[in-house]
C-alpha angles and dihedrals in degrees: 000000000000105000123174120247121235130183126210116230088254092053089051090052089047092053089050087053090051089054091047092050094049091047092049090051096044103026085215125115093201093054091049091048093049092047093052093042091053090047091051090050090052089051093046090054088071089071091083097044108018095170092056092085122103108277111233113226129190120192089345095307127110109247097203090251130110127191139215116207120215118174105295096354141076123207113204122207146168126219110235132180104291098349146054116235117208108207107178141000110207135174106257095230092060123090093264094170090062091043091052101038107018128235114335115249115254112261114223119229110245090234092061116100119239122217 
């Protein structure tokens, strides 16, 4: 397979934030550029084997998302017909499940009565 890679507008903003974060830490434009370029290369490598990413599971079920890890970040994507769509790029230490899917719904205890 040799799918194209597409980024959602949010993923593009996320990658800009990655560049900003690396620049803030290093105070060096070249370091920030090289970091983001290497990250983009890692993402682009999924074109050949899109299902080789890390499947994202929630409560034991596949969510339809895969991820690519690069240093402190995770890039989340879906495999579409003829292309790979990168949805979000999130720092790995953040609660990326909540960022991707929102707050989990409260699970009722089976002993609670239902009206």
